[in-house]
A tleap script that builds the chain and sets N, CA, C and O, in Angstrom:
source leaprc.protein.ff14SB
mol = sequence {
  NMET VAL PHE GLN PHE ASP LYS LEU GLY VAL
  TYR SER ILE ARG VAL ALA GLY LEU LEU ASP
  LYS SER TRP SER ASP ARG LEU GLY GLY MET
  SER ILE THR ASN GLY GLU LEU GLU GLY GLU
  GLY THR ARG PRO VAL THR THR LEU THR GLY
  PRO LEU ALA ASP GLN ALA ALA LEU LEU GLY
  VAL LEU ASN ALA LEU TYR ASN TRP HIE TYR
  PRO LEU LEU TYR VAL GLU HIE LEU GLY GLY
  VAL CSER
}
set mol.1.N position { -13.457 1.296 14.825 }
set mol.1.CA position { -13.173 2.390 14.067 }
set mol.1.C position { -14.481 3.598 14.006 }
set mol.1.O position { -14.595 3.692 12.784 }
set mol.2.N position { -15.098 4.171 14.354 }
set mol.2.CA position { -16.244 4.581 14.181 }
set mol.2.C position { -15.466 6.249 13.579 }
set mol.2.O position { -14.751 7.047 14.185 }
set mol.3.N position { -16.153 6.266 11.769 }
set mol.3.CA position { -15.709 7.715 11.489 }
set mol.3.C position { -16.490 8.646 11.326 }
set mol.3.O position { -17.468 8.379 10.628 }
set mol.4.N position { -16.382 10.087 11.888 }
set mol.4.CA position { -17.148 10.931 11.867 }
set mol.4.C position { -17.043 12.060 10.848 }
set mol.4.O position { -16.085 12.809 10.657 }
set mol.5.N position { -18.186 12.031 10.255 }
set mol.5.CA position { -17.552 13.303 8.740 }
set mol.5.C position { -17.720 14.297 9.301 }
set mol.5.O position { -17.134 15.261 8.808 }
set mol.6.N position { -18.365 14.493 10.260 }
set mol.6.CA position { -18.064 16.502 10.955 }
set mol.6.C position { -16.659 16.992 11.558 }
set mol.6.O position { -16.040 18.055 11.511 }
set mol.7.N position { -16.477 15.964 12.040 }
set mol.7.CA position { -15.124 16.030 13.121 }
set mol.7.C position { -13.433 16.346 12.587 }
set mol.7.O position { -12.931 15.707 11.662 }
set mol.8.N position { -12.908 17.122 13.128 }
set mol.8.CA position { -11.425 17.325 12.480 }
set mol.8.C position { -10.844 15.668 12.954 }
set mol.8.O position { -10.944 14.913 13.922 }
set mol.9.N position { -10.109 15.690 11.413 }
set mol.9.CA position { -9.125 14.353 11.240 }
set mol.9.C position { -8.111 14.978 10.190 }
set mol.9.O position { -8.183 15.998 9.506 }
set mol.10.N position { -6.919 13.770 10.340 }
set mol.10.CA position { -5.757 13.864 9.996 }
set mol.10.C position { -5.544 12.884 8.634 }
set mol.10.O position { -5.654 11.662 8.536 }
set mol.11.N position { -5.134 14.087 7.440 }
set mol.11.CA position { -5.843 13.022 6.061 }
set mol.11.C position { -4.307 12.745 5.167 }
set mol.11.O position { -3.441 13.618 5.224 }
set mol.12.N position { -4.134 11.810 4.572 }
set mol.12.CA position { -2.944 11.880 3.089 }
set mol.12.C position { -3.419 11.543 2.404 }
set mol.12.O position { -4.117 10.529 2.385 }
set mol.13.N position { -3.098 12.646 1.201 }
set mol.13.CA position { -3.305 12.985 0.150 }
set mol.13.C position { -2.684 12.612 -1.548 }
set mol.13.O position { -2.590 13.574 -2.309 }
set mol.14.N position { -2.500 11.967 -1.787 }
set mol.14.CA position { -1.161 12.216 -3.029 }
set mol.14.C position { -1.699 12.136 -4.525 }
set mol.14.O position { -2.596 11.420 -4.971 }
set mol.15.N position { -1.032 12.919 -5.069 }
set mol.15.CA position { -1.445 13.558 -6.610 }
set mol.15.C position { -0.183 13.123 -7.279 }
set mol.15.O position { 0.918 12.918 -6.768 }
set mol.16.N position { -0.629 13.004 -8.743 }
set mol.16.CA position { 0.424 12.925 -9.765 }
set mol.16.C position { 0.753 14.220 -9.954 }
set mol.16.O position { 0.011 15.201 -10.015 }
set mol.17.N position { 2.377 14.112 -10.075 }
set mol.17.CA position { 2.846 15.604 -9.992 }
set mol.17.C position { 2.898 16.530 -9.103 }
set mol.17.O position { 2.121 16.718 -8.168 }
set mol.18.N position { 4.119 17.299 -9.492 }
set mol.18.CA position { 4.431 18.172 -8.127 }
set mol.18.C position { 3.831 19.437 -8.197 }
set mol.18.O position { 3.747 20.094 -9.234 }
set mol.19.N position { 3.354 19.829 -6.943 }
set mol.19.CA position { 2.876 21.108 -5.900 }
set mol.19.C position { 4.135 21.903 -5.652 }
set mol.19.O position { 5.133 21.374 -5.163 }
set mol.20.N position { 4.084 23.127 -5.980 }
set mol.20.CA position { 4.821 24.271 -4.896 }
set mol.20.C position { 4.402 24.256 -3.660 }
set mol.20.O position { 3.261 24.576 -3.325 }
set mol.21.N position { 5.022 23.998 -3.132 }
set mol.21.CA position { 5.152 24.213 -1.428 }
set mol.21.C position { 4.158 25.144 -0.791 }
set mol.21.O position { 3.363 24.861 0.105 }
set mol.22.N position { 4.418 26.924 -1.720 }
set mol.22.CA position { 3.436 27.901 -0.892 }
set mol.22.C position { 1.997 27.836 -0.993 }
set mol.22.O position { 1.192 28.549 -0.393 }
set mol.23.N position { 1.670 26.588 -2.095 }
set mol.23.CA position { 0.297 26.170 -2.047 }
set mol.23.C position { -0.435 25.768 -0.615 }
set mol.23.O position { -1.576 26.132 -0.332 }
set mol.24.N position { 0.256 25.103 0.087 }
set mol.24.CA position { -0.304 25.016 0.815 }
set mol.24.C position { -1.494 25.670 1.868 }
set mol.24.O position { -2.280 25.005 2.543 }
set mol.25.N position { -1.418 26.832 1.824 }
set mol.25.CA position { -2.502 27.819 2.291 }
set mol.25.C position { -3.687 27.768 1.433 }
set mol.25.O position { -4.741 28.236 1.862 }
set mol.26.N position { -3.639 27.369 0.537 }
set mol.26.CA position { -4.588 27.137 -0.397 }
set mol.26.C position { -5.361 25.557 -0.188 }
set mol.26.O position { -6.503 25.248 -0.527 }
set mol.27.N position { -4.655 24.979 0.270 }
set mol.27.CA position { -4.925 23.361 0.847 }
set mol.27.C position { -4.967 23.395 1.825 }
set mol.27.O position { -3.971 22.925 2.375 }
set mol.28.N position { -5.984 23.893 2.676 }
set mol.28.CA position { -6.235 24.205 4.247 }
set mol.28.C position { -4.999 23.807 5.233 }
set mol.28.O position { -5.106 23.228 6.314 }
set mol.29.N position { -3.619 24.322 4.513 }
set mol.29.CA position { -2.870 23.945 5.028 }
set mol.29.C position { -2.160 22.777 5.449 }
set mol.29.O position { -1.559 22.427 6.464 }
set mol.30.N position { -2.442 22.274 4.284 }
set mol.30.CA position { -1.645 20.722 4.754 }
set mol.30.C position { -0.267 20.984 4.267 }
set mol.30.O position { -0.072 21.913 3.483 }
set mol.31.N position { 0.831 20.124 4.734 }
set mol.31.CA position { 2.145 20.185 4.504 }
set mol.31.C position { 2.061 19.674 3.442 }
set mol.31.O position { 1.003 19.113 3.155 }
set mol.32.N position { 3.129 19.699 2.523 }
set mol.32.CA position { 3.280 19.398 0.776 }
set mol.32.C position { 4.334 18.933 0.973 }
set mol.32.O position { 5.171 19.525 1.654 }
set mol.33.N position { 4.605 17.447 0.280 }
set mol.33.CA position { 5.761 16.741 0.256 }
set mol.33.C position { 6.249 16.447 -1.342 }
set mol.33.O position { 5.584 15.616 -1.960 }
set mol.34.N position { 7.352 17.078 -2.009 }
set mol.34.CA position { 7.117 16.356 -3.217 }
set mol.34.C position { 8.078 14.906 -2.995 }
set mol.34.O position { 9.015 14.873 -2.197 }
set mol.35.N position { 7.773 14.041 -3.623 }
set mol.35.CA position { 8.897 12.889 -4.992 }
set mol.35.C position { 8.342 12.233 -5.451 }
set mol.35.O position { 7.279 12.541 -5.990 }
set mol.36.N position { 8.765 11.192 -5.438 }
set mol.36.CA position { 9.090 10.183 -6.992 }
set mol.36.C position { 8.931 9.117 -6.330 }
set mol.36.O position { 9.470 8.776 -5.277 }
set mol.37.N position { 7.748 8.289 -7.326 }
set mol.37.CA position { 7.002 7.230 -7.053 }
set mol.37.C position { 7.592 6.011 -8.013 }
set mol.37.O position { 7.717 6.250 -9.214 }
set mol.38.N position { 7.871 5.011 -7.615 }
set mol.38.CA position { 8.833 4.153 -8.198 }
set mol.38.C position { 7.782 3.412 -8.773 }
set mol.38.O position { 6.668 3.422 -8.249 }
set mol.39.N position { 8.128 2.484 -10.256 }
set mol.39.CA position { 7.376 1.940 -11.062 }
set mol.39.C position { 7.668 1.489 -12.035 }
set mol.39.O position { 8.749 0.900 -12.051 }
set mol.40.N position { 6.761 1.550 -13.451 }
set mol.40.CA position { 7.010 1.208 -15.026 }
set mol.40.C position { 8.022 2.102 -14.857 }
set mol.40.O position { 9.161 1.642 -14.926 }
set mol.41.N position { 7.888 3.269 -14.651 }
set mol.41.CA position { 9.004 4.293 -14.894 }
set mol.41.C position { 9.019 5.493 -13.653 }
set mol.41.O position { 8.205 5.296 -12.751 }
set mol.42.N position { 9.810 6.615 -13.553 }
set mol.42.CA position { 9.479 7.079 -12.176 }
set mol.42.C position { 8.539 8.110 -12.629 }
set mol.42.O position { 8.432 8.524 -13.783 }
set mol.43.N position { 8.014 8.400 -11.824 }
set mol.43.CA position { 7.287 9.872 -11.891 }
set mol.43.C position { 6.904 10.980 -10.809 }
set mol.43.O position { 6.426 10.627 -9.731 }
set mol.44.N position { 7.061 11.955 -11.028 }
set mol.44.CA position { 6.673 12.991 -9.760 }
set mol.44.C position { 5.104 12.753 -9.261 }
set mol.44.O position { 4.024 12.479 -9.786 }
set mol.45.N position { 5.740 13.080 -7.653 }
set mol.45.CA position { 4.624 12.411 -6.883 }
set mol.45.C position { 4.196 14.095 -5.965 }
set mol.45.O position { 5.013 14.978 -5.707 }
set mol.46.N position { 3.122 14.105 -5.729 }
set mol.46.CA position { 3.265 15.030 -4.373 }
set mol.46.C position { 2.174 14.484 -3.150 }
set mol.46.O position { 0.985 14.189 -3.270 }
set mol.47.N position { 3.046 14.470 -1.941 }
set mol.47.CA position { 1.857 13.976 -0.956 }
set mol.47.C position { 1.554 15.336 0.174 }
set mol.47.O position { 2.298 16.135 0.744 }
set mol.48.N position { 0.615 15.197 0.158 }
set mol.48.CA position { -0.415 16.521 1.343 }
set mol.48.C position { -0.649 15.447 2.753 }
set mol.48.O position { -1.195 14.345 2.695 }
set mol.49.N position { -0.121 16.053 3.915 }
set mol.49.CA position { -0.582 15.326 4.881 }
set mol.49.C position { -0.963 16.886 5.464 }
set mol.49.O position { -0.621 18.028 5.156 }
set mol.50.N position { -1.903 16.253 6.522 }
set mol.50.CA position { -2.181 16.842 7.948 }
set mol.50.C position { -3.965 16.880 8.304 }
set mol.50.O position { -4.800 16.034 7.983 }
set mol.51.N position { -4.176 18.204 9.092 }
set mol.51.CA position { -5.447 18.003 10.011 }
set mol.51.C position { -6.275 18.765 8.701 }
set mol.51.O position { -5.883 19.849 8.269 }
set mol.52.N position { -7.017 18.322 8.347 }
set mol.52.CA position { -8.781 19.138 7.913 }
set mol.52.C position { -9.901 19.549 8.728 }
set mol.52.O position { -9.793 18.936 9.790 }
set mol.53.N position { -11.108 20.422 8.752 }
set mol.53.CA position { -11.819 20.617 10.069 }
set mol.53.C position { -12.724 19.047 9.695 }
set mol.53.O position { -12.784 18.244 10.626 }
set mol.54.N position { -13.224 18.758 8.698 }
set mol.54.CA position { -14.121 17.893 8.569 }
set mol.54.C position { -14.196 17.514 7.114 }
set mol.54.O position { -13.603 18.249 6.324 }
set mol.55.N position { -14.833 16.485 6.664 }
set mol.55.CA position { -14.819 16.116 5.130 }
set mol.55.C position { -15.328 16.924 4.107 }
set mol.55.O position { -15.163 16.734 2.902 }
set mol.56.N position { -16.074 18.009 4.739 }
set mol.56.CA position { -16.103 19.295 3.578 }
set mol.56.C position { -14.902 19.726 3.450 }
set mol.56.O position { -14.508 19.838 2.289 }
set mol.57.N position { -14.274 19.973 4.185 }
set mol.57.CA position { -12.890 20.312 3.897 }
set mol.57.C position { -11.946 19.651 2.781 }
set mol.57.O position { -11.461 19.940 1.687 }
set mol.58.N position { -11.966 18.809 3.514 }
set mol.58.CA position { -11.391 17.519 2.755 }
set mol.58.C position { -11.834 17.405 1.199 }
set mol.58.O position { -11.032 17.150 0.300 }
set mol.59.N position { -13.100 17.610 1.020 }
set mol.59.CA position { -13.768 17.743 -0.460 }
set mol.59.C position { -13.050 18.986 -1.313 }
set mol.59.O position { -12.804 19.071 -2.517 }
set mol.60.N position { -12.782 20.026 -0.085 }
set mol.60.CA position { -12.249 21.746 -0.906 }
set mol.60.C position { -11.076 21.227 -1.142 }
set mol.60.O position { -10.800 21.748 -2.223 }
set mol.61.N position { -9.941 20.359 -0.784 }
set mol.61.CA position { -9.214 20.122 -1.045 }
set mol.61.C position { -9.095 19.258 -2.326 }
set mol.61.O position { -8.197 19.568 -3.110 }
set mol.62.N position { -9.842 18.285 -2.606 }
set mol.62.CA position { -10.130 17.723 -3.600 }
set mol.62.C position { -10.541 18.143 -4.871 }
set mol.62.O position { -10.031 17.650 -5.877 }
set mol.63.N position { -11.531 19.123 -4.940 }
set mol.63.CA position { -11.957 19.884 -5.694 }
set mol.63.C position { -10.747 20.632 -6.036 }
set mol.63.O position { -10.740 20.865 -7.245 }
set mol.64.N position { -10.026 20.959 -5.612 }
set mol.64.CA position { -8.961 22.309 -6.214 }
set mol.64.C position { -8.083 21.842 -6.623 }
set mol.64.O position { -7.396 22.494 -7.409 }
set mol.65.N position { -7.652 20.281 -6.212 }
set mol.65.CA position { -6.739 19.798 -6.737 }
set mol.65.C position { -7.225 18.915 -8.196 }
set mol.65.O position { -6.333 18.577 -8.975 }
set mol.66.N position { -8.407 18.636 -8.449 }
set mol.66.CA position { -9.147 18.401 -9.691 }
set mol.66.C position { -9.400 19.525 -10.635 }
set mol.66.O position { -9.480 19.236 -11.829 }
set mol.67.N position { -9.530 20.693 -10.289 }
set mol.67.CA position { -9.502 21.645 -11.058 }
set mol.67.C position { -8.378 22.150 -11.465 }
set mol.67.O position { -8.338 22.722 -12.554 }
set mol.68.N position { -7.391 22.047 -10.762 }
set mol.68.CA position { -5.830 22.555 -10.746 }
set mol.68.C position { -5.051 21.273 -12.273 }
set mol.68.O position { -4.062 21.450 -12.984 }
set mol.69.N position { -6.200 19.912 -12.230 }
set mol.69.CA position { -5.823 18.662 -12.963 }
set mol.69.C position { -4.776 17.962 -12.083 }
set mol.69.O position { -3.924 17.406 -12.776 }
set mol.70.N position { -4.636 17.860 -11.098 }
set mol.70.CA position { -3.424 16.800 -10.862 }
set mol.70.C position { -4.438 15.012 -10.611 }
set mol.70.O position { -5.642 14.817 -10.451 }
set mol.71.N position { -3.834 14.509 -10.648 }
set mol.71.CA position { -4.507 13.137 -11.000 }
set mol.71.C position { -4.314 12.486 -9.532 }
set mol.71.O position { -3.198 12.289 -9.051 }
set mol.72.N position { -5.364 12.216 -8.963 }
set mol.72.CA position { -5.397 11.668 -7.622 }
set mol.72.C position { -4.889 10.007 -7.903 }
set mol.72.O position { -5.130 9.268 -8.857 }
set mol.73.N position { -4.250 9.820 -6.903 }
set mol.73.CA position { -3.623 8.543 -6.539 }
set mol.73.C position { -4.365 8.141 -5.502 }
set mol.73.O position { -5.088 7.168 -5.716 }
set mol.74.N position { -4.386 8.597 -4.493 }
set mol.74.CA position { -4.903 8.151 -3.458 }
set mol.74.C position { -4.916 8.811 -1.855 }
set mol.74.O position { -3.899 9.357 -1.430 }
set mol.75.N position { -6.176 8.705 -1.002 }
set mol.75.CA position { -6.852 9.842 -0.311 }
set mol.75.C position { -6.891 8.244 0.889 }
set mol.75.O position { -7.524 7.205 0.703 }
set mol.76.N position { -5.884 8.637 2.179 }
set mol.76.CA position { -6.153 7.995 3.128 }
set mol.76.C position { -6.460 8.470 4.587 }
set mol.76.O position { -5.508 9.140 4.989 }
set mol.77.N position { -7.292 8.378 5.369 }
set mol.77.CA position { -7.350 9.022 6.642 }
set mol.77.C position { -7.007 8.113 8.029 }
set mol.77.O position { -7.332 7.008 8.463 }
set mol.78.N position { -6.177 9.212 8.450 }
set mol.78.CA position { -5.237 8.859 9.085 }
set mol.78.C position { -5.541 8.494 10.539 }
set mol.78.O position { -4.835 7.702 11.164 }
set mol.79.N position { -6.577 9.076 11.036 }
set mol.79.CA position { -7.441 8.898 12.328 }
set mol.79.C position { -7.978 10.788 12.675 }
set mol.79.O position { -7.805 11.895 12.164 }
set mol.80.N position { -8.575 10.273 13.670 }
set mol.80.CA position { -8.789 11.612 14.309 }
set mol.80.C position { -7.872 12.474 15.198 }
set mol.80.O position { -6.684 12.166 15.096 }
set mol.81.N position { -8.149 13.477 16.041 }
set mol.81.CA position { -7.298 14.231 16.411 }
set mol.81.C position { -8.225 14.350 17.442 }
set mol.81.O position { -9.445 14.239 17.320 }
set mol.82.N position { -7.381 14.663 18.829 }
set mol.82.CA position { -7.896 14.435 20.317 }
set mol.82.C position { -8.341 16.082 20.504 }
set mol.82.O position { -8.833 16.472 21.563 }
savepdb mol mol.pdb
quit
């Protein structure tokens, strides 16, 4: 698989904490799903999923989450969009 930094891609991002679903527009239009992460103790998590124009757009979403103090749990590239 060849990754292209300047092409549309679908991403999944998980952060600790709950994000309001109305923030989708502020986060590149990504779908926001709230849930809980099992483990040492149940804790709230939010998963953002959707297409982003390129990795610069991905960085914009990650920077927004960082600025809002949401700890990043993972980022996954799910593939490109044809």
